[in-house]
C-alpha positions as CSV (number, residue, x, y, z in Angstrom):
1,M,129.8,47.4,212.9
2,E,126.8,46.4,210.9
3,A,124.3,48.9,209.5
4,P,120.7,48.7,210.8
5,L,118.5,46.7,208.7
6,T,115.8,48.4,206.7
7,P,112.4,46.9,207.1
8,P,111.0,45.4,204.0
9,Y,108.4,47.3,202.0
10,T,104.9,45.9,201.8
11,N,102.7,45.9,198.7
12,E,100.5,48.5,200.2
13,E,103.4,50.9,200.6
14,L,104.6,50.5,197.0
15,V,101.2,51.0,195.3
16,P,99.7,54.5,195.6
17,A,96.2,54.9,196.8
18,V,93.4,55.4,194.2
19,D,90.5,57.7,194.8
20,T,87.4,55.5,194.1
21,A,84.9,58.3,194.7
22,P,82.5,58.8,191.8
23,P,83.2,62.0,189.7
24,T,80.9,64.9,190.4
25,S,79.3,67.3,187.9
26,E,81.5,70.2,189.0
27,S,85.1,70.4,187.9
28,P,87.6,71.4,190.6
29,S,88.6,75.0,190.5
30,T,92.0,75.6,188.9
31,T,94.4,78.6,189.3
32,P,95.5,80.1,186.0
33,V,99.3,80.0,185.5
34,A,101.0,82.9,183.8
35,V,102.9,81.9,180.7
36,P,106.0,84.1,180.0
37,A,106.0,85.8,176.6
38,A,108.3,84.3,174.1
39,A,111.4,86.4,173.5
40,P,112.1,87.6,169.9
41,P,114.6,85.3,168.2
42,S,118.2,86.5,168.3
43,P,119.7,87.4,164.9
44,P,122.3,85.0,163.6
45,P,125.9,85.9,164.4
46,S,126.5,86.9,160.8
47,Q,123.9,89.6,160.8
48,A,124.7,92.7,162.9
49,P,121.7,94.6,164.4
50,Q,120.6,97.5,162.3
51,A,120.1,101.0,163.7
52,P,116.6,102.4,163.3
53,E,116.2,104.5,160.2
54,P,115.5,108.2,160.7
55,P,112.1,109.5,159.6
56,L,112.0,110.5,155.9
57,D,111.1,114.1,156.8
58,A,113.9,114.5,159.3
59,P,116.4,117.3,158.1
60,A,120.0,116.2,157.3
61,P,122.6,117.3,159.8
62,E,124.6,120.3,158.6
63,P,128.4,120.0,158.5
64,E,130.3,122.2,160.8
65,Q,131.4,125.4,159.0
66,S,134.9,126.8,159.4
67,P,134.9,130.4,160.7
68,Y,137.4,131.4,158.0
69,L,134.8,131.2,155.3
70,A,132.8,134.0,156.9
71,L,135.9,136.0,157.6
72,F,137.1,135.9,154.0
73,S,134.0,137.8,152.8
74,G,135.0,140.8,154.9
75,L,138.6,140.7,153.8
76,A,137.5,140.5,150.1
77,E,135.5,143.7,150.6
78,I,138.5,145.5,152.1
79,A,140.8,144.2,149.3
80,A,138.4,145.7,146.7
81,T,139.0,149.2,148.1
82,G,142.7,148.9,147.8
83,D,143.3,149.8,151.4
84,Y,146.0,147.2,152.0
85,A,147.0,148.6,155.4
86,Q,143.5,148.0,156.6
87,L,143.5,144.6,155.0
88,V,146.5,143.7,157.0
89,Q,144.9,144.7,160.3
90,A,141.7,142.9,159.6
91,A,143.5,139.7,158.5
92,E,145.8,139.7,161.5
93,R,142.9,140.0,163.9
94,A,141.0,137.2,162.1
95,D,144.1,134.9,162.0
96,L,144.9,135.4,165.7
97,S,141.3,135.2,167.0
98,A,139.6,132.5,165.0
99,T,139.4,128.9,166.0
100,H,140.1,125.8,163.8
101,D,143.6,127.1,163.3
102,K,144.7,123.7,161.9
103,H,142.0,123.6,159.2
104,V,143.2,124.2,155.7
105,S,140.5,126.9,155.3
106,R,142.8,129.1,157.4
107,L,144.6,129.9,154.1
108,L,141.5,132.1,153.3
109,V,142.9,134.5,155.8
110,T,146.7,133.8,155.6
111,A,146.9,134.2,151.8
112,P,145.4,137.7,151.7
113,L,147.4,138.7,154.7
114,V,150.7,137.6,153.2
115,L,149.9,139.2,149.8
116,A,148.9,142.5,151.5
117,Y,152.2,142.5,153.4
118,L,154.0,141.9,150.1
119,I,152.2,144.8,148.4
120,L,153.2,147.1,151.3
121,D,156.8,145.7,151.1
122,D,156.5,144.8,154.8
123,L,158.3,141.5,154.5
124,P,159.2,140.3,158.1
125,P,155.6,140.1,159.3
126,A,154.7,138.3,156.0
127,K,157.3,135.7,156.8
128,F,156.0,135.3,160.4
129,A,152.4,134.9,159.1
130,L,153.6,131.9,157.0
131,T,155.9,130.3,159.6
132,R,153.2,130.2,162.2
133,L,151.1,127.9,160.0
134,P,151.0,124.3,161.1
135,E,153.0,121.9,159.0
136,S,149.9,120.2,157.7
137,I,148.8,123.5,156.1
138,A,152.3,124.9,155.2
139,A,152.9,121.9,153.0
140,Q,150.0,122.8,150.7
141,P,150.8,124.2,147.2
142,L,149.4,127.7,147.9
143,P,151.6,128.5,151.0
144,Q,154.6,126.9,149.3
145,A,154.1,129.3,146.3
146,L,153.8,132.2,148.8
147,F,157.0,131.1,150.5
148,S,158.8,131.1,147.2
149,L,157.6,134.5,146.2
150,L,158.4,136.0,149.6
151,A,162.0,134.5,149.5
152,S,162.7,136.1,146.0
153,T,161.2,139.4,147.1
154,W,163.2,139.4,150.3
155,E,166.4,138.8,148.5
156,R,165.5,141.2,145.6
157,R,166.0,138.4,143.1
158,Y,164.2,140.3,140.3
159,E,164.7,137.6,137.7
160,K,162.7,135.2,140.0
161,V,160.1,137.5,141.5
162,Y,158.1,138.0,138.3
163,P,158.1,134.3,137.2
164,R,157.1,133.2,140.7
165,A,154.3,135.7,140.9
166,E,153.0,134.5,137.6
167,A,153.2,130.9,138.8
168,L,151.2,131.9,141.9
169,F,148.7,133.7,139.7
170,D,148.2,130.6,137.6
171,L,147.9,128.4,140.7
172,V,145.0,130.3,142.2
173,N,143.2,130.5,138.9
174,Q,143.6,126.8,138.1
175,S,143.1,125.3,141.6
176,E,140.1,123.1,141.9
177,S,140.0,123.5,145.7
178,L,139.4,127.3,145.5
179,E,136.0,128.8,144.8
180,A,135.8,131.3,141.9
181,E,135.3,134.2,144.3
182,V,138.4,133.3,146.4
183,A,140.5,132.7,143.3
184,A,139.5,136.1,141.8
185,V,140.4,138.0,145.0
186,L,143.8,136.3,145.4
187,A,144.6,136.8,141.7
188,R,143.8,140.6,142.0
189,L,146.1,140.8,145.0
190,V,148.9,139.0,143.1
191,T,148.5,141.5,140.2
192,A,148.6,144.4,142.7
193,F,151.8,143.1,144.1
194,V,153.5,142.8,140.7
195,D,152.4,146.4,139.8
196,T,153.7,147.9,143.0
197,F,156.9,145.9,142.9
198,R,157.5,147.0,139.3
199,A,156.8,150.6,140.3
200,R,159.4,150.4,143.1
201,A,161.9,148.9,140.7
202,S,161.3,151.6,138.2
203,A,161.8,154.3,140.9
204,L,165.0,152.6,141.9
205,I,166.4,152.6,138.4
206,S,165.6,156.3,138.0
207,R,167.6,157.1,141.2
208,A,170.4,154.6,140.7
209,Y,171.2,154.8,137.0
210,T,172.0,157.6,134.5
211,S,171.9,155.0,131.8
212,I,170.9,151.3,131.8
213,P,170.9,148.6,129.1
214,L,167.6,147.4,127.8
215,E,168.3,143.8,128.9
216,L,169.1,144.8,132.5
217,A,166.1,147.1,132.7
218,G,164.0,144.2,131.6
219,T,165.3,142.1,134.4
220,Y,164.4,144.8,137.0
221,L,160.9,145.3,135.5
222,G,160.0,141.8,134.3
223,L,159.1,143.0,130.8
224,N,160.0,141.9,127.4
225,R,161.4,144.2,124.7
226,E,158.1,145.5,123.4
227,Q,156.6,146.0,126.8
228,L,159.7,147.7,128.1
229,L,159.8,150.2,125.2
230,E,156.2,151.1,125.9
231,A,156.8,151.5,129.6
232,A,159.9,153.5,129.1
233,Q,158.0,155.9,126.9
234,S,155.4,156.4,129.6
235,Q,158.1,157.1,132.1
236,R,159.8,159.6,129.7
237,W,163.0,157.5,129.5
238,Q,165.2,158.2,126.5
239,Y,166.1,155.3,124.4
240,D,169.1,154.9,122.0
241,A,168.2,152.2,119.5
242,S,171.8,151.9,118.3
243,T,173.1,150.9,121.7
244,D,169.9,149.5,123.4
245,I,170.6,151.9,126.2
246,F,167.9,153.7,128.3
247,T,168.5,157.1,129.9
248,P,165.9,157.2,132.8
249,A,164.3,160.5,133.7
250,P,165.0,161.3,137.4
251,Q,161.8,161.0,139.3
252,P,160.8,161.4,143.0
253,S,159.2,158.4,144.5
254,S,156.0,160.2,144.9
255,R,155.6,160.4,141.2
256,V,155.0,156.7,141.0
257,G,152.5,157.0,143.9
258,I,154.4,154.5,146.1
259,R,157.3,154.6,148.6
260,A,160.7,153.1,147.8
261,F,161.7,149.6,148.9
262,S,161.7,149.0,152.6
263,A,164.8,148.9,154.7
264,P,165.3,145.1,155.0
265,S,166.1,144.9,151.3
266,T,168.7,147.7,151.3
267,V,171.8,145.5,151.4
268,A,170.4,143.1,148.8
269,T,169.4,146.0,146.5
270,F,172.8,147.7,146.9
271,T,174.5,144.4,146.0
272,L,172.3,143.9,142.9
273,V,173.0,147.5,141.8
274,T,176.8,147.2,142.2
275,D,176.7,143.8,140.4
276,S,174.8,145.5,137.5
277,V,177.2,148.3,137.3
278,A,180.1,145.9,137.3
279,R,178.5,144.1,134.4
280,L,178.1,147.4,132.5
281,E,181.8,148.2,133.0
282,A,183.0,144.7,131.9
C-alpha cells in the first residue's frame, strides 16, 4: 500500500513573513529575566576543604582530668599523719568508687593502698588490690615492682625484701612519669614499710633466738656490719667480737611499737627459723 503523497511546498510557505511596518520611536517593553548567580568554583580534587579557623580569642579546650589526681591529694594528707589504717580505708573507697578504672593514673590510688597494707603486714588484701588491676596497668613498672616486693614479703624472703624495697624506692624517685609530690609520698611509704618490717624482724629474733650470728642477723634486718652493730647496741644486744655472735635481749613486741608478723606468714617464718637453726648446728 502506497503512502499518501505530501503536497509540495510553495515558496511562500518556505520564506517567513517580514514585518514591513516602519519602526516607532518607542521600544517594545521587555520583561527582565533573572540570571542565576554563579556558584563558587569547586576546589580541585587534590585540595581538601579546610575547616574554618576558631577565633583567636577562643579558649583552648581543657583535657579531661582523671579523678585519681584529685583523690591522691587526700591520700597524701593521710599518709603524712602516719595513720595507715585510715589510709587503707580511704584508698579502698577511692579505688572502688572512682571511674576511669583502666587509666594508668589509677596507680595514684593503688600504689599507696598496697604500700599501706604492706606497712600493716596485711598481705592478702594487698595482693587483691594488685590483681584487680587491668592487664594494661599491671604491666607497668610500678605495679610490677609492688608485685615483687609483696611476693618476697609474703614468703618472708628476708634476703630479697630489702633489695626489692630499695629498687622500688629508686624507681619512684627516678621515674619521669611521676610528679615530684607523688614520688615523695610513695618514697616515704616505702621507707615506712622497711622500718616496720625491720622492727618486726628484730622482735622475731629477740623471741626466737638466744644467740644469733652477725651474718644471719644481717639477713633478717637488711643491714651491713657497721649498721648492724649500731642497731644491736640500741636494742641492748650483747655482741661477742671473737665469735661474731649476738645475744639478743628479750623484748615484748610492744617495745618496738609494732605488732608481730601476721598469721599468713607463720609457716614461712617457722621454716626460715628452723633453717637458720640448722645452719647454726651444722
